[in-house]
Backbone as numpy.savetxt, mean C-alpha at the origin, in Angstrom:
# Nx Ny Nz CAx CAy CAz Cx Cy Cz
-4.71 11.70 17.01 -5.25 12.16 15.34 -5.23 11.14 14.56
-6.25 11.00 13.84 -6.54 9.63 12.98 -5.59 10.18 11.65
-5.06 9.27 10.95 -4.16 9.31 9.77 -4.81 8.47 8.74
-5.15 9.08 7.50 -5.67 8.66 6.30 -4.80 8.33 4.88
-4.79 7.12 4.30 -4.23 7.16 3.14 -5.00 7.94 2.05
-4.28 8.84 1.68 -4.87 9.54 0.33 -5.13 8.83 -1.00
-4.43 7.69 -1.19 -4.70 7.13 -2.41 -5.75 6.18 -2.06
-6.10 5.48 -0.80 -7.39 4.47 -0.86 -8.44 5.23 -0.38
-8.28 6.47 -0.01 -9.74 7.41 0.45 -9.85 8.37 -1.09
-9.06 8.04 -2.48 -9.04 8.85 -3.35 -9.04 10.75 -3.72
-8.20 10.68 -2.52 -7.42 12.21 -2.47 -6.27 12.70 -3.40
-6.03 11.33 -3.83 -4.38 11.05 -4.40 -4.59 9.93 -5.33
-3.95 10.00 -6.74 -3.87 9.20 -7.93 -2.54 8.92 -7.49
-2.31 7.18 -7.38 -1.07 6.82 -7.43 -0.55 6.71 -8.69
0.77 7.40 -8.97 1.43 7.78 -10.35 2.63 7.03 -9.87
3.15 6.04 -10.57 4.60 5.67 -10.44 5.01 4.71 -11.83
6.20 5.00 -12.21 6.61 3.85 -13.29 7.48 2.75 -13.14
7.26 1.62 -13.78 8.12 0.87 -13.63 9.71 1.05 -13.78
10.23 0.38 -12.88 11.88 0.67 -13.10 12.28 -0.08 -13.83
11.51 -1.01 -14.62 12.15 -1.78 -15.94 11.93 -1.48 -17.10
10.73 -1.16 -17.51 10.13 -0.87 -18.86 9.42 0.77 -18.99
9.58 1.59 -17.66 9.04 2.91 -17.52 7.46 3.27 -18.14
7.08 1.90 -18.22 5.44 1.82 -18.25 4.65 2.42 -16.83
3.49 2.87 -17.00 2.79 3.34 -15.55 2.17 2.26 -14.82
2.66 2.21 -13.83 2.15 0.76 -12.82 0.82 0.88 -12.44
0.35 -0.19 -12.43 -1.27 -0.03 -11.59 -1.31 -0.55 -10.26
-1.92 -0.02 -9.59 -2.32 0.08 -8.07 -3.28 -1.16 -7.89
-2.97 -2.18 -7.24 -3.32 -3.45 -7.14 -4.19 -3.57 -5.75
-3.87 -2.46 -5.15 -4.76 -2.18 -3.67 -3.71 -2.07 -2.60
-4.38 -2.44 -1.26 -3.68 -2.44 0.03 -3.08 -3.83 0.25
-1.63 -3.76 0.55 -1.00 -5.33 0.72 -2.11 -6.12 1.71
-2.60 -5.18 2.87 -3.17 -6.14 3.84 -4.74 -6.39 3.06
-5.13 -6.05 2.11 -6.56 -6.45 1.50 -6.14 -7.44 0.55
-4.82 -7.65 -0.07 -4.68 -8.79 -1.05 -4.45 -10.02 -0.21
-3.40 -9.70 0.94 -3.24 -11.14 1.89 -4.66 -11.60 2.77
-5.49 -10.85 2.61 -6.23 -11.30 3.43 -6.25 -11.85 5.11
-7.50 -12.02 5.83 -7.27 -12.72 7.15 -6.64 -14.02 7.39
-6.81 -14.47 6.30 -6.54 -15.91 6.62 -5.11 -16.33 5.76
-4.11 -15.39 5.26 -3.18 -15.27 4.46 -2.11 -16.30 5.67
-1.05 -17.01 4.92 -0.32 -18.10 5.67 0.95 -17.02 5.90
1.14 -15.64 5.41 2.31 -15.00 5.50 2.26 -13.98 6.97
1.17 -13.79 7.44 1.04 -13.36 8.41 1.35 -11.83 8.74
0.52 -10.93 8.20 1.25 -9.56 7.93 1.39 -8.90 9.36
2.63 -8.68 9.98 2.73 -8.02 11.20 3.45 -6.88 10.92
3.42 -6.14 10.25 4.10 -4.92 9.78 3.45 -3.76 10.43
4.16 -2.79 11.24 3.60 -1.96 11.83 2.83 -0.98 11.02
3.48 -0.34 9.71 2.64 0.49 8.98 1.22 0.29 8.55
0.97 -1.23 8.33 -0.24 -1.51 8.00 -1.16 -1.63 9.28
-0.18 -2.12 10.32 -1.55 -2.16 11.26 -1.89 -0.59 12.16
-1.30 0.15 11.65 -1.29 1.71 12.22 -2.66 1.99 10.98
-2.65 1.99 9.96 -3.34 2.34 8.66 -4.62 1.40 9.03
-4.76 0.17 9.92 -5.87 -0.39 9.46 -6.83 -0.33 10.75
-6.83 0.68 11.46 -7.63 1.06 12.62 -7.22 0.42 13.76
-6.21 -0.25 14.15 -5.70 -0.62 15.76 -5.39 0.39 16.03
-4.91 0.17 17.54 -4.70 1.32 18.50 -3.64 2.66 18.11
-3.75 3.61 18.30 -3.21 4.82 18.12 -1.75 4.93 18.75
-0.85 3.94 18.49 0.34 3.94 19.34 1.61 3.35 18.46
1.35 3.56 17.11 2.16 3.54 16.33 2.91 4.70 15.40
4.00 5.08 15.72 4.67 6.59 15.29 4.65 6.60 13.82
4.60 5.34 13.13 4.78 5.38 11.80 3.62 5.56 11.00
3.31 6.21 10.21 1.67 6.47 9.48 1.77 6.42 8.07
1.80 5.18 7.49 1.44 5.07 6.10 0.90 3.71 5.78
0.66 3.73 4.37 -0.22 2.32 4.03 0.79 1.66 2.49
0.90 0.40 2.98 1.45 -0.36 1.75 0.55 -0.69 0.59
0.89 -0.24 -0.64 0.28 -0.43 -1.75 0.97 -1.39 -2.56
0.54 -2.60 -3.17 1.06 -3.61 -4.43 0.89 -2.85 -5.46
1.91 -2.37 -6.47 1.94 -1.93 -7.89 2.52 -3.01 -8.91
1.88 -3.07 -9.95 2.15 -3.85 -10.90 2.25 -3.48 -12.08
3.07 -3.80 -13.26 3.45 -3.15 -14.50 2.18 -4.14 -15.64
1.86 -3.68 -16.32 0.51 -4.20 -17.35 1.34 -4.92 -18.25
2.87 -4.31 -18.57 3.58 -4.71 -19.98 4.57 -5.77 -19.18
5.16 -5.56 -18.24 6.42 -6.61 -17.92 6.30 -7.30 -16.88
5.23 -7.10 -16.08 4.88 -7.69 -14.61 5.46 -7.79 -13.78
6.68 -6.53 -13.44 7.17 -6.52 -12.37 6.32 -5.88 -11.37
6.33 -6.30 -9.78 5.47 -5.84 -8.91 6.38 -5.50 -8.00
5.69 -4.78 -6.98 6.38 -4.49 -5.94 5.68 -3.48 -4.87
5.91 -3.58 -3.48 5.31 -2.96 -2.57 5.47 -1.41 -2.66
4.59 -0.38 -2.54 5.07 0.79 -2.34 4.62 1.52 -1.35
5.25 2.16 -0.61 5.07 2.86 0.60 4.39 4.34 0.47
3.13 4.28 0.77 2.27 5.76 0.67 2.09 6.18 2.25
2.80 7.61 2.63 2.58 8.17 3.30 1.38 8.78 3.75
0.81 8.61 4.92 -0.40 9.07 5.21 -0.70 10.49 5.56
-2.07 11.00 5.43 -2.06 12.69 5.83 -2.94 12.42 7.03
């Protein structure tokens, strides 16, 4: 069975507030898209691999999104469960 990220596919809006200043955070997109294929950091996370179309042998279905606060510029990776 194929899983999809509800945020990437427009089924759900990402709504989370900054833990520092409580302002609504902005979704910068998938972590794998931001790093790109030539990133020196080598994204080997199973959660991202599972959502990127790799073989269906990963039990965890989730998508990693980077969020950023427009006010204080706090950023972190948020785990979005796949549907």
